C-alpha positions as CSV (number, residue, x, y, z in Angstrom):
1,M,-51.9,-45.5,-62.7
2,I,-55.0,-43.5,-61.7
3,Y,-54.8,-42.0,-58.2
4,S,-57.7,-40.8,-56.1
5,K,-58.0,-37.0,-55.6
6,E,-56.8,-37.6,-51.9
7,I,-53.4,-38.9,-53.1
8,F,-52.8,-36.8,-56.3
9,D,-54.7,-34.0,-57.9
10,Q,-53.3,-33.1,-61.3
11,D,-55.4,-29.8,-61.1
12,C,-54.1,-28.7,-57.7
13,R,-53.4,-24.9,-57.6
14,Q,-53.4,-24.4,-53.8
15,C,-49.9,-22.8,-53.6
16,K,-50.0,-19.6,-55.4
17,R,-46.1,-19.1,-55.6
18,L,-45.8,-22.6,-57.2
19,N,-48.6,-22.1,-59.6
20,D,-47.3,-18.8,-60.6
21,F,-43.8,-20.4,-61.2
22,L,-45.2,-23.3,-63.2
23,C,-47.0,-20.7,-65.5
24,E,-43.7,-19.0,-66.1
25,V,-41.8,-22.3,-66.7
26,K,-44.5,-23.4,-69.2
27,Q,-44.2,-20.2,-71.1
28,K,-40.5,-20.6,-71.3
29,F,-40.5,-24.3,-72.1
30,P,-43.9,-25.0,-73.9
31,A,-43.1,-28.7,-74.3
32,Y,-42.6,-29.2,-70.6
33,H,-45.2,-31.0,-68.3
34,A,-45.0,-28.0,-65.9
35,R,-47.8,-29.3,-63.6
36,P,-48.0,-31.3,-60.4
37,V,-46.1,-34.7,-60.9
38,A,-47.8,-37.8,-60.1
39,P,-46.3,-40.8,-58.1
40,F,-44.9,-43.5,-60.3
41,G,-44.7,-47.2,-59.8
42,D,-46.3,-50.3,-58.3
43,E,-50.1,-50.1,-57.3
44,N,-49.3,-52.0,-54.0
45,P,-45.6,-51.3,-53.2
46,R,-43.6,-52.9,-50.5
47,L,-41.3,-50.0,-50.9
48,L,-42.2,-46.2,-51.1
49,I,-39.4,-43.8,-52.1
50,V,-40.2,-40.2,-51.0
51,G,-38.2,-37.5,-52.7
52,L,-38.2,-33.7,-52.3
53,A,-39.9,-32.2,-55.4
54,P,-39.8,-32.3,-59.2
55,G,-36.6,-31.0,-60.9
56,L,-36.9,-28.3,-63.4
57,H,-35.4,-30.2,-66.5
58,G,-36.2,-33.6,-64.9
59,A,-39.6,-34.6,-63.5
60,N,-41.1,-31.2,-64.2
61,A,-40.2,-31.6,-67.9
62,T,-41.1,-35.2,-68.3
63,G,-44.0,-35.6,-65.8
64,R,-42.4,-38.7,-64.1
65,P,-40.4,-38.5,-60.7
66,F,-36.6,-38.4,-61.2
67,T,-36.8,-38.8,-64.8
68,L,-34.2,-37.1,-67.1
69,D,-33.0,-35.7,-63.7
70,Y,-29.3,-36.0,-62.5
71,A,-30.8,-37.1,-59.2
72,G,-32.3,-40.0,-60.9
73,L,-29.2,-41.6,-62.3
74,L,-28.1,-43.2,-58.9
75,L,-31.6,-43.9,-57.9
76,Y,-32.9,-45.7,-61.0
77,E,-29.6,-47.6,-61.2
78,A,-30.0,-48.9,-57.6
79,L,-33.7,-49.8,-58.4
80,Y,-32.6,-51.8,-61.3
81,E,-29.8,-53.6,-59.6
82,F,-31.9,-54.6,-56.5
83,G,-34.8,-55.9,-58.7
84,Y,-37.3,-53.1,-58.5
85,S,-37.0,-52.0,-62.1
86,N,-36.8,-53.5,-65.5
87,Q,-34.4,-50.8,-66.8
88,L,-31.3,-49.0,-65.7
89,K,-32.4,-45.6,-66.8
90,S,-35.6,-43.4,-66.7
91,E,-35.6,-41.1,-69.8
92,S,-39.2,-40.5,-70.9
93,L,-42.8,-41.5,-70.2
94,D,-42.8,-43.9,-73.2
95,D,-39.4,-45.6,-72.5
96,G,-41.1,-48.8,-71.3
97,L,-39.8,-48.5,-67.6
98,E,-41.7,-50.4,-65.0
99,L,-41.3,-50.6,-61.3
100,K,-42.0,-53.8,-59.4
101,G,-42.9,-53.6,-55.6
102,C,-41.7,-50.1,-55.4
103,R,-43.3,-46.6,-56.0
104,I,-41.7,-43.1,-56.1
105,T,-43.3,-40.1,-54.9
106,N,-42.5,-36.6,-53.8
107,A,-43.0,-34.4,-50.5
108,V,-44.0,-31.6,-52.8
109,K,-45.7,-32.5,-56.1
110,C,-44.9,-29.2,-58.0
111,L,-41.6,-27.8,-59.0
112,P,-40.4,-25.0,-56.5
113,P,-38.2,-22.0,-57.5
114,Q,-34.6,-22.9,-56.8
115,N,-35.8,-26.5,-55.8
116,K,-36.6,-25.0,-52.4
117,P,-40.3,-25.4,-51.2
118,T,-41.4,-23.1,-48.3
119,G,-42.5,-24.6,-45.1
120,H,-46.1,-23.7,-46.0
121,E,-46.0,-25.3,-49.3
122,I,-44.6,-28.7,-47.7
123,T,-47.4,-28.4,-45.1
124,Q,-50.1,-27.9,-47.8
125,C,-48.9,-30.8,-50.0
126,N,-48.6,-33.1,-47.1
127,Q,-52.3,-34.1,-47.3
128,F,-51.5,-36.0,-50.5
129,L,-48.5,-37.7,-48.9
130,A,-50.4,-38.7,-45.7
131,A,-53.2,-40.2,-47.9
132,E,-50.7,-42.1,-49.9
133,L,-48.8,-43.5,-46.8
134,N,-52.2,-44.5,-45.5
135,T,-52.7,-46.9,-48.4
136,L,-49.4,-48.8,-47.7
137,A,-49.3,-52.2,-46.1
138,N,-48.5,-52.4,-42.4
139,N,-45.2,-53.9,-43.2
140,A,-44.0,-51.5,-45.8
141,V,-40.7,-49.7,-45.9
142,I,-40.6,-46.0,-46.7
143,L,-37.3,-44.5,-47.9
144,A,-36.8,-40.7,-47.4
145,L,-34.3,-39.2,-49.7
146,G,-33.0,-36.1,-47.8
147,T,-34.1,-34.1,-44.8
148,V,-37.1,-32.6,-46.2
149,A,-38.6,-35.9,-47.2
150,H,-37.8,-37.3,-43.8
151,L,-39.6,-34.4,-42.1
152,A,-42.6,-34.6,-44.5
153,V,-43.1,-38.3,-43.7
154,L,-42.9,-37.5,-40.0
155,K,-45.4,-34.7,-40.4
156,A,-47.8,-37.1,-42.2
157,Y,-47.6,-39.3,-39.2
158,N,-47.8,-36.5,-36.7
159,L,-44.4,-37.4,-35.2
160,K,-42.0,-34.9,-33.8
161,S,-38.6,-34.5,-35.5
162,S,-36.8,-34.4,-32.1
163,N,-38.0,-38.0,-31.5
164,V,-37.1,-39.3,-35.0
165,P,-33.9,-37.6,-36.1
166,F,-32.7,-37.8,-39.7
167,S,-29.5,-39.9,-40.2
168,H,-28.2,-41.5,-43.3
169,N,-29.1,-45.4,-43.4
170,A,-31.0,-45.0,-40.0
171,V,-33.9,-47.1,-39.4
172,H,-37.0,-45.9,-37.5
173,Q,-39.9,-48.2,-36.6
174,L,-43.3,-46.6,-36.9
175,S,-46.2,-47.3,-34.7
176,N,-48.3,-49.0,-37.4
177,G,-45.6,-51.5,-38.2
178,Q,-44.2,-49.6,-41.2
179,I,-40.5,-48.7,-41.3
180,L,-38.9,-45.5,-42.2
181,I,-35.3,-45.5,-43.5
182,D,-33.2,-42.4,-44.4
183,S,-30.7,-41.7,-47.1
184,Y,-29.0,-38.5,-48.1
185,H,-30.7,-37.2,-51.2
186,T,-29.3,-38.3,-54.6
187,S,-28.8,-34.8,-55.8
188,R,-25.9,-33.8,-58.1
189,Y,-24.2,-31.9,-55.3
190,N,-24.4,-34.8,-52.9
191,V,-23.0,-37.2,-55.5
192,Q,-20.3,-35.0,-56.9
193,T,-19.1,-34.1,-53.4
194,K,-19.2,-37.7,-52.3
195,R,-21.5,-36.9,-49.5
196,L,-23.4,-40.0,-51.0
197,T,-21.5,-42.6,-53.0
198,K,-22.9,-45.5,-54.9
199,D,-21.7,-47.8,-52.2
200,M,-23.4,-45.8,-49.5
201,F,-26.6,-45.9,-51.5
202,S,-26.3,-49.6,-52.1
203,D,-25.9,-50.2,-48.3
204,V,-29.2,-48.5,-47.9
205,F,-30.9,-50.8,-50.3
206,R,-29.2,-53.9,-48.7
207,R,-30.6,-52.8,-45.4
208,I,-34.1,-52.5,-47.0
209,E,-33.7,-56.1,-48.5
210,L,-33.2,-57.2,-44.9
211,L,-36.1,-55.2,-43.6
212,L,-38.5,-56.5,-46.3
213,G,-37.2,-60.1,-45.9
214,A,-37.9,-59.8,-42.2
């Protein structure tokens, strides 16, 4: 899918630290994508999933969100089980995977060192997320994976975090009719420590089904 420059700019180099880091990664791993990673999925999604940023050996390598990344295992499994995907796994750009009624994007489109973007980088990249959110239908659901994604969505809507606190499986009604729902991130750490289990994540998707059904 081709996105407008307002939603995604493959040539964006606004964050010097991230650009320098991507150049280093590209030298070390010449076959890696090592550029901003575009959103992936349905052109008119009912569900938009917002992650943190591309992973070094996952989305940054393949050019597709949560692909070949440990954090994508639980996510794509859930998408398949709840009817948003035609495949259980996401392994490469040419694996035939398609999303239906769903799109995945990130709060920060470039790989950050140690997977930790700075506040400035999150703010700088927020223009793209805000533009993408603005294209959603008024009854769309936004799933934020983790606190950073949650805060990035709030920033895009000019909302204060004190009024919309992050909490796993919490639902927040937005003023334009859209709904924000939170989940712990599907990171390796959260899954292996059982902070986020398969049942907990499935509960989030069951709630999304009810919200979209309503």
